[in-house]
N, C-alpha and C positions, 0 to 999 in steps of 0.2 A: 339759839343753840342748834336748832334743826338745820339752819343754813350752814353752820360750821361743820356739823356732822356730814352733810351732803358734800360739802367742799372737800373734806378729808377723804370721803369715800371715793370721789372722783379722782383725787390725787393718787390714792393707793392703787386704783384700777389702772391709771396711766403708768405708774412706776412698775407695776407688777407684771406687765406683759407688753411686748412690742405690738401685738395685735390690738391690745386695748387702746393704745395711744391713737390708733387710726380711728377710734370712735369719738375722739374729741377734735372737732374742727372749729378753729377760731374761738376756742373756749366754750363751745356749746356741744351738748351730747350729739353723737352721730346716730341717726336713725337708719335702720336697715333699709337698703335699697336706695339710699341717697348716693349720688356720685361723689367720689372723694376729690377734694381740691388739694393736689400735691404741692401746690406753691406755698402752703402754710408752713411746711417743714423748713423751707428755705428762708423763712422770716423769724425762725426761732433763735433767740439769743443764746440758748444753751448748747447749740450745735457748733461743732468745729467745721470750718470750711477750708477747702483746698482750691486754689485758683491755678489755672494753667499758666506756666511761666515761659519755659523755653524747651526746645528740642535738645535733649541730652545726647542722643545718638540715633542713627538711622541707617538702615541698609537699603540702598536704592533698589537692589534686585528683588529682595524678598518683600519689601514694603513694610518691614517691621522696625520699630525703634522704641525709644523711651522718651516720655514727656515728663519734665520736672514740674511738680505742683508745689506752690507755696502755701504753707499753713496759714490760716487766717480765721477770722470770726467777724461777726457783726458788732460794731462798736456804736454805742448810743452817743448822740451828740445833741446838745441843746443850744439854741440860738434864738434870742428874742422870744422866749417862752414857747418855742416850737421844738418838739422832740422828734428826733429821727434816728435812723440807724444806717450805717454805711460800712462797707467792708474794710477791714484793716488786717495787717499782718500780725502773726501771733508766735510767741516763743513757746515751744513745747514744754509742758510740765509733767509729761508722762514719766512714770518711774517703773523700773530702773531706766534712766535716760540712755545708756549705751545700747539698750535693746531695741530702741525705736528710732525712727528718722524724722526729724522735724519737717523737712521738705522732700517727700518721696519722689522718686523717679519710677514711673509705672508704664506698663506696656501699652503701645499704640501701634495699630496695624491698619494698613490699607490694602484691600484686594480689588482687583479690576475684574468685574463679573462679565460685562459685555462692553462694547465701545460706548454705550450710553449709561452704564450702571457701575457705580463705585460703592464698595462696602467699607465703612469706617468703624473700627472697634477700639475701645479704650477700657482698660481695667482700673478699678479703684483700689485694688489690693494686689500684692505680689502673687497671689494664688490664682493659678489658671483654672477657669471653670472646666468641669468634666465634659467631654464630648457627649452630646445627646441629640436625638432626633427632634426637630421642631415640628409641632403640630401645625404651625402656621405656614410653613414652607412646603410646597409641593415636591420639591427636590432639593438636593444640595446645590447651592449656587455654583455656576461654572467659573472658569478662569480665562480671561481674555489677555492675550499677549501683544495686542496692537497699540497699547498706550506707550507713547514715547516719553522718556524721562530725561530731564536736564537738571543738574545740580550746580548751584553757585554758593558763594559764602553765605548768602542771605536766605536762600530758598531752594526748595525742590519743586519742580514743575512737571506734572504728568499731563500729556495732551493726547486727545483722540480727535477724529474728524468732527465730533459733536460738542466738545467743550474741554475745559481745563480745570484741574484741581491743583492748587498751589499750596504748598506747606511752607509758611514762613518760620524761620528757625528761632528768632529772638526779637520780640516775643512770639511764642508759638501761636500760629494762627492758620486756619484753613480758609482759603479763598476759592470760591466757585465762580468760574467765568464761562460765558457761552462761547460758541465757536468763533465769534468775532472779537473775543477778548474783553467784552464788557463784563464788569463785575456784577454778578447776580445776587450774591450774598456772601458774608464772611463771618467767622466767629468773632465774638467780642472779647477783648482783653481788659485787664485791670486798668491799664493806662488810658483806655478809650474814654473813661468818664472824667478825665481831667478837664475837658472843655465844657462840662455842664455842672450846674449846681446839684443836679440829681445824681447822687453817687450810687448808681445802680450796680448790681452784682453781675459780673461777667460769667463766662463759661466756668463751671465749678462742679465739685461734688461736696457732699457733707458727710460727716460722721455724727449721728444723732446723739445728743447727750443722754437721752432716755434709755437707749439700748445698744449704742454703737453701730446700729444698722447704717449702711451707706446708701445714698441716693445721688443720682447724677443729674446735672442740669446743663445740657448744651444750650448755648445762647448764640443766636445768629442775628445779623442785622436785617432790618426791613428798609426798603427804599420808599421814596415819596409816592410813587405810583403803584406800589406793589399790592397785589390781591392774592389771597390764599383761599383755596377751595378743597373740600374733602372732609375728612375726619368722621365719615359715617353718615348715618341717616339723621341728619340734623335739621331741625325745623327753623332755626334762627336764620338770620340773613345769610345768603349763599356765600358771600365774601366774608371770610372769618377775621379779616384784619379789624382790630378794635375789639375783638371778643376774647374771652377766656373760655376755653372749651375743655371740659372734663371727659376724658376717655375712660369710662367705667360702665360696664353693662348694667343697666337698670331697667325697671319697669316704670316708665314715666307716666303711665296711665293714658297715654295718647301723644300724638305728634304735635304738641302745641307748646312744649317747654324747652328748656335748654339741656334737658337730659335725654338719653337715647337708649332705645332697645338695641341699637346696632352701632356702637362707636367703633371706628376703625383707625388704627394708629398710622394713618397715611394722609398726606396732603400734597397739593401741587400749587405752584406759584405761576402767575402770569409772566414772571421774569424768565421762565424757561427751565425750571427745575422742579423736582418733586422729592419727597422724603418719606421713607417707610421706617418707623421706629420698631425694630424687631424685638418686641417685648410683650409679655402678657400682663405685666404689672400695671397698676393704675398710672395714668399719665395726665398731666394738665398742660395744655398748650396755651400760652399767653401770647397771642398774636398782636402785639402792640397795644394790649389793653391797659397795662400799667406803665409802659414807656413806649411811645409811639414808634421809636426807631428800632425796637428789638423784638425778636421772635424767641421767647423763652420756653424751652421744652422741659418741664419739670417731671422727671421720671421717677417712679417708685422702684426702679431697678438699680442695682449696685454697679452694673456695667453698661457701657454704651455699645449698641449694635445698630448702626444706622446705615441704611441704603440710600444713596443719592442718585437720582435719575436726571439725565439731560435731554431736553427736547421740547416739542410742542405737546399739548395734552394727549393726543392720540399716541405719540411715541411713549410718553410716560406711562400711560395706562397699559400699553402693551408690555413694556418692560416690567412693570410692577406685577401684573398678572402672570407673567412668565415665572416669577419667583413664587408667588403664593398660590398659583394655579388658576387656570381658566375653567369655567364651567363646562361640563359636558352638555350636549344638546338635549333639552327637555323634549319629551314626546309631543307629537303634533296635537293630540287631544288636549294637552294642558293649556294651549293657547286659546281654547274655546272658553265659553262662559262657565263659571262656577256658581251654582245656586246654593245658597246657604242661609241659615239664621241660627241664633242660639236659642232653641235647638230643635231638631226633629227628634221626637221621642219614640217613634214606633215605625214598624214596617208599613202600616197603613199610611202614615204621613209621607213616607218615602214614595210609595206608589202614587199618592195624591199629587205630590209635587211634580213627579214625572209626567203625570197625565195633564196637569195644568200647563206645564211647559210646552208639551207637544200640541195640545188643543189650541193654545193661543199663539203658536208658532213663534216662540222665542228661541232662536238658535242657542243650543246649550250642550255641553259635553260632560259636566261634572255635577253630581249632587253630593253635598257634604253634610255628614251627620256630626254635630258638634258635641256638647258636653253630656248629652242625655241618652246615648245609645246603650249604656250599661243599666243594671238594675237600679242603682242609685245615682242620681245626677251628680256629676263631678267626681265620682268615686271610680277611678279607672281600674278595671280588672281584665281588660282586653277580651271581654265576652259580651256578645249581644244579649240584652235582657231576654230571658226566656218568657217573661210575662207579656212582652210587647212585640217581640219578633218571633213569629211562629216558625219561620224557615228562612233564616237570613241568607243561607247559601243560595236558595232558589231566588230570593229577592235580588241578590247580586247578579245572578244569571239573567233574570228578567230585565233588569235595568240595562245590563250590557246589551241585550238584544234590541233595546230601544235607543242605543247610541249613548248611554250614560256610563261614566266611570264613577266610582264611589270613593270618597275621601273620608277618613275617620279621625276625630279629635282624640288626643291623649296628652298627658303631661308627666314629668319625671319625679313628682312629689307624691308621697303616699301618707295619708293621714292615719292616725292610730286606729280608725275604724275600717281601714282598707283591708281587704282580704290578704294582701301580700305583706302587710306591715311586719308581722313577726318573722315571716320567712326571710325577708331581706335582711333583718337584723341578725338572725341566726346564721345566715350565710355570709355575713360581713360584706355586703354589697352596697353599703351606704357611706356617705361622707361622715367622718367622725369629728368630735371635738378634741380638745387637749387631753381629755380623760378617757378617750376611746369610746365615748357614748355619743348621743345625738346632740348636735348643736341646736336643732330646732325641735318642735313637737313632731314634725313630719320627718319621715325618711326621705332623704335626697339621694337618688341614684348616683353612684360614683362611676362616671364613664371613663375615668382613667384606669379602672380595674377591668382587665380583659374578661374576667368571670362575670362581672356585672353586664358588660356589653353582650356577652353570649346569652345570658339569661333574658335580657331585654329583647334582643333580636329574635330569640326563639318565640317569645310572646307575639311579636309583630308578624313573624313568619306564618303563624297559624291563621292570621287575618288575611295576609297577602295571598297565601295559598288558597284561601276560600274564595278569593276573587276581588278583594279590596285593591284599589289601584294606587292609592297614596295615603300617607299619614300626615296629619297636621301636628307639627312639632311645636307645640305651644309652650309658653313660659320659657324657662331656661335662664332667666335673669337673676335668680335668687340663690345661686350656689354660695354656700357659706363662706364668708370672707375669712372667718377664723377657723375654718374647717381644716382637717388633715386628710389628705387624699392618698389613694393607693400609689400614685406616682411618686410619693415621697415629698411632695411639695404642699405648702399650705394654700389656703384660698387667696393669699396675696398674689400668687402666680396662676392659680387654677380658676379663680372666679371668672375672669374674662375669657379663658379658654373653654369654659364649660359649653357655650353654644356651639363651638367648633366640634367638640367631641360628640355632643348630642346630635348635631346635624349629620356628622359622619356616620354614626351608628345607624340612623334611620336610612340614609341614602344608600349605604353599602348593602343592607339586606334587601332593600327594594330593587336595587340594580341586580343583585345576585339572583333574585327570584323572577323578576319581570324584565330584566335587561333595559330598564328605563331609569334615567337619572332625574328623579322628581320627588319632592316633598313640599310641605307648606309650613314655613317656619317664621317665628317672630324675632328671635334674638340672633345676634351674629357678632363675630370678631374677625380679624384678618385670618383668612383660610376658609371661612364659611362660603365664599363665593364659588367654591368648587362644587357646592351642593345646592343647586337651585331647587325651589325658589323661596323668596322671602316676601312677607307682606308688611304693611306699615303700621299695624297695631290698631288700637281702639280710638279712632279719630272722633272728635266732637262733631255733632250734627249741626254745624254752623259754618258760616263763610270762613271763619278763622280756622276751623278744622280742615276745610278744603285747601286753604292757602298753606297751612302747615304741612299737609300731606304732599302737596306739590313740591314745596321746598325740600322736604325730607327725601322725596324720591329723586330729585335732581342731585342732592348732595350725596345720596347713597350711590348713584351711578358714577359720580366723580370719585368714588372710593373703591372702584374696581369690581362693582357688581353689575352684571348684564341684565338680570331679570328681577322684577319687582312688581308687586301688586298692592292693592289697598281696598278697604271696604267702601264701595261706592255709596255716597250719601252720608258717610259717617256711621258710627257704631252705637252711640249711647241712647238717643231717643228716636222716636219716629221722625223720619226725615221730612222736613217741609217740602211741599211740591216744587216750588221754585228752585230750591237748592238741589233737590234730587235730579231735576231735569237738566240743570247745568253740570252736575257732577257726572251723570251717566256717560256722555260722549268722552269725557276725560278718562273715565274708567275703562272704556272700550278702546281708547287710544293709548293704552299702557300694555306692556308686554303680556301681562296676565290680568284677568278680569274676574272679580268676584262681587256678587251681591250678598251682603252679610250685615247683620245688625242684631242688637239685643231685641228691639221690637222687629217684627217681620218687615222685610223690604221687598218681598216678591211683587213684581209689578201688577199681577192680577188682583192683589189685595188692595190696591189703590182704587178709589172710586174715579179718579181722574183718568179720562181717556188720553189726556196729554202725556201723563207719565207712562202709561202702557205703550203708547205709540212711540215715544222717544226711546224707551228701553228697546223695543223691537227693532226700530230702524238703526239704532246705534249698534246693536248686536249684528244685524244684517250687514251693515257696513264693514265691520271687522271680519265677518266670515267671508264676504266677497274679497276682502283685501288679504285673505290668509296667505296667498303665495308671497305677497310683499312682506308680511309679518314674519313668515317662516324663514325666508331668505335673509332678511335683515338680522333675525335672531341667530342664524347660523354664522353670519359674518361677525356678530358680536362675540361668539364663543371662540373664534379664531384670533380676534384682535384685542380682546379684553375691553370692548366698548359697551356702553349701556344702551339699551333700547330707548329709554327715557333720557334724553341727551341734552345737556346744557348747550346753548347756541354756540358758545366759543369753542366747543370741541370740534365742530364742523368748520367754524369760521374764526380761527385764532388770530388772523391778520386784521380782523375788523374790531377796533377798540370798543365799539358800541355793544358788541355781543357779550363782552365780559361783565357788563353792568345789568344784564337782563336776567331776572330770576322768577318771572311769572309766565314765561313761554318755554317751549322746549322743541327739540327735534324728536320726532318719533321715527327712529332709524335715521338714515342719512338724507332722506328726500322729502319728508313731510314735516312742516312746521305747524305746531299746535299752540293756540293761545286760549286757554279756558276762560270762561266768564266767571269772575271771582266775587262779583257783587250782586246783591238782590235787585231784581227789577230791571236789569239792563239787557239790551239786545245786541250790543256791540261794545267795542273798547279800543283803546290806543294800543297799537302793535308796532314793535320795531322789527324791520325786515333787513337782513344782511344784504350786502351789495348784490345786484343782479335783479332779475325779474322773477315774480312769484305769481302763480295761478291759483285762484281760489278753487278748492276741490268741490265745493258745493255750488258756486255760482258761475265759475269760469272767468270771473273778472281778473284782470292782470294788474299787478302793482309793481312799482319800482322799489328798490331798496330804500330804507329810511323809515321815518315815523309816519304812520297812517292811522286814521280812525276808521275801523272796518266794522261793518254790520255782520253778524253771524248769519248763516244760511238757515235752512229749515231745521237743522239740528243746532241747538244753542251752544255752538262752539265755533271758533275760527280755525280753519284748517287750510293751509296753503302748500302748494307743491313747487319745488325748485324748478326753474326753467331748465329744460333739457332732461327731464326725468321720464322714465318708463315705469309705470306701476302695473304689475301683473294682477289680474283679478280672476276669480273663479265664479262659476254659476252658483247661486245661493243654495246652501244645504242647511238642514236643521241640526246636523252634527258633523264633526270632521270625518267620522266614519263613512258618511254618505257623499263626501266630496269627490268629484271626478277630476283628477289631476291630469287626465289624458288630453284635456283641452283647456288651454289658458288664454284668456283674453288680455291683450296688452292695451293699456290706455296711455297715450303719449301726451306729455305736457310740454309744449314748445311755444315760446313767444319769439325770442331772437335766436335761439340756439339752432344751428344747422344739423346737429346730431344729438339724439337723445339716448340715454343709457339707463340700464337697470340690471338687476340680478334675479335669478331664479334658482331655487333649491328644492328639488323634489324629495318628499319624505322617503321615497323608495331607495335613494342612494345617498342622501345628505351631502350632495356635492354642489358647490356654488358654480353656476354657469352664467356668463355675461349675456346681456341682450343689448343689441345696438340697432338703432333705427335712424335712417336718413330722413331728415325733415326739410331738406333744402330744395326739393324738387316737387313742390306742391303736395301731392298725397304722400304721407309717410310710407317709407318702404323698409321692410325688415332686412337687415344686413347679415344676419347669421342665423343658424339653426340651434335649437336646444334639444339635446338628446332626451328621449323618454316622454315627450309630450308634443302636442300640436299647438302652434301659436297662431293667434289671429289678432289683427289690429282693429 
């Protein structure tokens, strides 16, 4: 009887609210913070389906027309005791029948944004959505007039120097071709399944039987050699083909699962195209997971707004980040070492950490106070505890005089015991439920409300004006899915946007008061890349945690983010010595570097001299390399490139690079291969074509597979032949660096000329450096303004 009662309760909750249905996934209750699998909606026999059929009309000049959709549904079929479902056509039974259309013709529009970017929009209702500003886009997309159009009886073809988009009229189909006319991908139609026993569902949208909500499902083909990359900070295999990826902001508790702190609705293919799904609704991407020849994009949105990019990875990343925004340049000090743990509780601890850093000569620029700088641990009230911080303003000044910036932790959730709990409710600054009350026990700040943003920024301003340099933007993954927001939208559309609004609020007040574009955030969605920087969350203190962190960072970089960091050694337990020593140089060869963990990970607290030595020498290496790091970072902000870069971004013509997911380029000239197993001192490394010089040993390697021993630092680090890496004299903080004298190290095996770039913090302008290597002793071929160069 109890089971029957529970079943009826679940059924009533499903039928009673469209939000409630999202809490039942494959017949099981949905737990808060689980990623939603949108594909389940498209397997529900109670839903009405509509399949693209033919182009009803189209205006060549405006790019607007109507697509006819055939009404259908999933039909069950039994054969030899096997039950299945396949799409079939349906006669409408809606009443009154004259008021509705069985097979609607709905708006379809193509806009040409640039010679490489096309925007495809499709509606599932006759009602045009109201114009609104997108939080995800940095600006309104432009309009390019260089695409040439040709129409025939069968198709409409638009061509630019970089590719072709072809619209077949009957059956309606979009075909993407590269500049040589090769088909890269195309939409799937109902008749395509005639040649297979698997009667898959093609390009469609549904009207749900539970609530009449509409959801759209673009379906594109995958080719035999196709690989897909991106989708955010994903720790699963870098190539997403064969995977089902849920794009829904969650707290996965670490970068070792298929869920993500930072899902991004963007991906690129090795076939020469990329796609940005301009939606904040949940999305599930089935990249050949359930049918090897299809890329099924199950969207929780009722309309399609899809940007398609043509080109190689660098072209695609540049085009995509032009749309959603490129990051501003973070301040120089942010590229230094961040020293942290959970948590420093007092002013005394802050001074002690600073003293130990300088006494032991660990180059460092930031000290971070985590969850315990308030009176009650985790209870954010934006005030230093009066019991443990006698004079926080003076402490900030003292640390600044020693070359330290201070970062403070906080979060956007307020428990009932928090000082501001009642105030936030009284002032209507929280996310509400259907009844106008709290969806959770906690108050969740509603960043879609301008009044909330002002209240929040005023609290941060007090700290920033006191001398705090950066704010840790923690959490942000738990915005209520069934919440009602000041924007007028529910959590269905606001949940994934929450990190963008949160990041924006912190970054804008920091930039306003300090003129610096910097924060330290965990959650993200498309648009968050405008607000650097983000870190990889709470990694396991295991080899798996290190592997997941590396994959997550590479995938994040392939999703339009230039800057990223992680907790060196992992977060959860005390890091074993062997793991910490292998992780440290990887952490310092990342755009931003932080030592952080639940147990302390400060190097002087380890009894091992090896840990202390490797920490110090890894930090010294990065600080000496700071002109390289800074210049490469600046180039990333201009081109939308990641500092932690998959090999194929630099070497797309090399097929081998597309299959490597445990190495990376640190900028454009240094290849890094971390040691990912315990007890090893070397590993197998794939090198792209050309020659490579070991940064630590000076050994020269040809392109291809090699087994390479690490140098004195437990990492493999090689420099491209023909590179110039600028170095500085070692300093203990970036404030002490002397940029008036830069030493150039030339790496040349066969190249007659070596090149590099320099960007001085005084003007943030990239200047090239060229060296002639063909006449014995290298000779500098040009000058760089603002500094003196030596070879």
